[in-house]
C-alpha positions, 0 to 999 in steps of 0.5 A: 481480543480486538485490542491485541489485534490493534497492537499487532496492527500498530506494530506492523504499521510502524514496520511498513512505514519504516520500510516505506520511509527508507525506500523513499530516501533511496528513491530521492538519492537515486533520482538525485544521482540521475539528475547530477549525472545528467547535469555535470557529466555528459552521460546518463546512468541507465539503471536509475529510471528502472530502479526508480519505478521499482522503488515507487511501486514498493513505496506504494505497497508498503505505505498504502495499507497504513494510509487505509489503517489510519483512515487517511484516504481521500473521500468526499465528505459532502455526503456525510454532512447531510446524513445523521451520524448513524447513517454515516457509520453504516456507510463506513461499515459498507465501505470497509466491507467492500474494501476488505472483500476486494482486497481479499479477492485480489490477494487470493489471486496475486500469487498467479501474478507473481508467477508471471514474473518467474523466469523474467528479468528486468531489461536494464538491472537484471532484477528478477521480475517476480520481485516487483510483481510480489508487491501486489501480494504484499499490498493486498495482504495488508490492505486485507488485514487493515480493511477487515480491522476497520470493518470490525471497528466500524461494525462495533461502533454501529452496534454501540450507537 
């Protein structure tokens, strides 16, 4: 069963990375447009700064869960060098459990945050603010998913060892 979940997680991760990559390309183009207009035309396009902020938030929301899934987060490995492998695996289980619990708590309350944006619009672009606010929902949905999966993987590894 865990293998089926891993396959679904891998598929979702590919989609999230594809969206994140596309958004990053768009972000680069928007920033280049902003730079070009400031250098070559004596005007500044006002919406580029706001769009850049929104794109940056969206990139984080789509890519951070994949970073968690792939276990590419930065951590201090100095502690891991002094403990036996079994203790290290227990630390990983506890860490994944804490990430999962925190992500689930924030995810379960994120709809309230989205509701704050209902009826509000971004000042320059006129974009409804519930769209950028919804990135918290998306981020913690997938952090919860990958946190739980990592927790189960590490729990199985601890029990095997």
